[in-house]
N, C-alpha and C positions, 0 to 999 in steps of 0.2 A: 605380874604374869597374866594369865588368861584363864578362862573357864570354857569347857566345851561339852557337847553332847553328841553322840552318834547313835542313831536308831536304825535297826534292821528287823524287818518282820512284816506282820499284817499291815497293809496300808491304813493309815490313820490321818486325821487332820493334824497338822503340825501343832496346833494349839493344845491338843490333848497331852503332848509331851513338853512343849516349851513354856506354856502359860498356866496350865491348870494345876499341876501337882504343887504340894507344899514345898517350899525352898526350890522353886523352879528357876529357870535360867534368868528371868527378870529379877527375881529376888537375889540371886547370886551376883548379878551385876552391881547391886547396891550393898549386899551384906554377905560376901563370900566368907565362909567359915574355915576353909582349908587352904586358900590361896595365899601367896606372898602379900598381895594387896587386898584389902577389904572391898574396895570399889574397882570395878572393871568398866570404865566408861569411855575408852578411847576407840570406839567403833564396835560394830558387830557384823556378822554375816551368817547367812543360811545357804545351804546348797541341797538340792533335792533331785531325785530321779523319778521319772514317770515311765509307765509301761510303753508308751508309743514313741519315745525318743531315746536315742542312743547316748546323748550327752546330757549332763545334768544342768539344771538352771541354778544361777546364783543371784543372791541379793545381798549387797554390802553397802554399808553407810558409815560415815565417820562419827555420827552422833551416838549418844548412849542408847542402849537397847530399851531402857525403862520408859522413854517418852516418844518412841518412834511409831507413828501411826501406820506407816507402810508395813512394818513388821506385824502389827496387829492384824491388818487386812489380809496379808498373805497367810499368816498362821491359821486364821479362821476360815480360809477358803481353799487351801491347797492340801491335798491328800497324797501321801507318799509312803512307800514301803522301805525306803532307804534315804535317810537324810542326815545332814550335819548342821550343827548350830554352834556359833563361837562368839564369845564376848571378849574384847581385847583390853589389855592393860599394857601399854607399850613399854619395852625395855630400853628405849632410847631412840628408835627410828620414828619418823614423822607420822603424825596422825593424818592419814590420807586414805582415800578409798582403795587404792591399789595395795595398801599394806594391810587391809582387813582380810581375814580368813573367812571361808575356805578359799584355797587356790584351786584353779581348774586347768587341766590340759586334756583336751579331747574328752574321753569318758571318765577320766580320773579326777577325784577330789582329794584334797590334802589339807589338814589343819594341825596346829601345833600349840602346845603350851610349854614354855621353857625358854632357853636362850643358848646361843653360842657365846661363851664368855669372851670378853675383849674382842667382840665381833669387828670393831673398826680396825683392829690390827690384823685380823685374819681374813677379812673380806676379799682383798685383792687376790690372794693366793687361792682361795676357795673358788672365786668366780672364774679364774683361769682354767679350773678343772671341768667346768661345764662344757658339754659338747657344743661346738660353735653353731651347729645346726639348730640347737635349742635355745641358745643364749638370747636371741632377740625376743623370745617369749616372756622374759622376765620383765614385769611391769613396775614393781615396787622396789623398796630398799631394805626389806626385812631379812633377817637371818632365816626365818621360817620358809620364805619363798625360795631362797637360795638352796636350802636343804632339799626342797622338793625337786628343783631342777638338777641338783646333784644326783638324787635318787633316780630320776628319769635317765640321766646320763649313764648310770650304773645298771640299767636294765629293769626299772620298776615295772614296766608293762609285762615283762616275762617272769620275773621272780621278785615280788615285793619284799619278802623278808631278806633275801640276799642283797638286794639293792639298798635297803635301809641300813643293813649291817656295813656295807662298803661305804656308804655316805658317812655313817657315824665313825668308822675307822679313819676316814680321811680327815674329818673335823678334829678328832683327837690327835692324830699324827701332826697336823698343821699347828694345832694349839700348843702341843708340847715343844715343837720346834721354835715357837715364839715365846716359850717360857710360861705358858698358861698351865697351871697345875690341874685344874678341872675344866676342860674346855666345853663339855656338852651337858646340857640338862634338857630332857625331852619326854613328854608324853604326847604322842601323835597318833592320828587316825588317817587312814587312806582307804579309798574305796574305788571299785571299778564298775559299780552298778549292780553287780551280783554278789560280791563278797566285800567284807569289811575286815581290815587289819588294824589292830591297836597295839602300840608299843609303849613300854615304860622302861626308861633307862636314864642313868646319869653317870658321868665320869667319877663322881665322888661316892656312888652307891647309896645315895639318899635322894630319890627322885620325887617329883611332884606327885600329888595324890591322883589316883585313878582307880575306878571301880567298875565292875560289870554286874548286870542284874542276874538274879537267881532264875533258874529255869521256871517257865510259866506254870507247868504242871505242879511243881513243888510249891509254888506260891499259892496256887488255887487250893491245895490241900491245907495250907496254913491260914488262908484268908478267903474262905468260900463266899463271903458276903461282899467282896470287892467287885463292883460292877465292871470296872475297866478290864479286869482279868478275863471276864466272860466274853469279851469282844475281840480278843487277839489270839493268834495261833501259838502253839507250843514252841515254835522256833523263834519267836520274837525275843530280841535282846537289845539292851541299851548298854553303852559304855559311856561313863561320865567322869568329869573331874571331881564332882561332889555328888553324893547321893541325893535323889529326889524323893519327895513324899515322906510318909511316916509309917509305912508298913514294916514291922519287924521281920528280919530275915530276908529282906529284899536284895541286899547288896553284899558283894565280896570284893576285897581289895585285889587288884591285879598285882601279882608278885613282883618284887624288884627284879630288874633285868630279865624281862620276859615280854612275849607278844602273844596275842590271841587272834584267831581267825574266826569270824562269824560268817557262816555259809550255809546254804541249804543242805540238809542231810546230816548236820552235826558240826558242832564247834570244836575247837582245839586250842590248847594252851602250850606254849613252848618256851624254852630258855632262849635268851637273846644276848649276843655278844657282838661288838663291832669286829670287823675284820678288814684286812687290806689284801 
């Protein structure tokens, strides 16, 4: 599968999150502790927002994250208050740049860990459900990108939780029609530049790992000597496939079949179920 990080909060150099913590994303690309695969070397991608642009930038490459000089350069020189990072382990589709996450459409970013089971059998039916006006924007061959365009078809830009629920409902309905018992496995993140949504769901009720960071003010009370915590605001949050660092009390597991919203003024956690 894959590993990913979503950050929202005080603008920081990407390297502070992606490269410096213990068990950072580079370490996870070689030594994942909670993923299906230990090694995630089938490409990587980062996407970030800046204050003076309405659309995010993306950098994607088919090589492994652990030896990519461009990733090091960008991470040490780009500062952002909302960014995604993803390392890929393919579930069967080609290792190519257009299959690397995150995916972008206008101001929206999307990344995913998991799979549509028996995707090769379901792909045609699912692709036909994409709005024809959006279909030409699909560049790669992954289930993850197709899920993104289905969510866009179902109104992602107006109602992200509702659109993801309808996308998941269509995948399950299509899978069951083809005799697939557990069609969908997903932990995914989507952002619009201001807000971040993170979802954890699977048809079998045993989803891939996903964690969110403890409130910064609570962490400061526990770890007053942690220099990194003094430089970020109280609303800073991370959502990750695997915990970073080594500070006790830093992470909580996202509950099964739920989604969270990270946004200015207060975060929220809700139950999630597919719907048609």
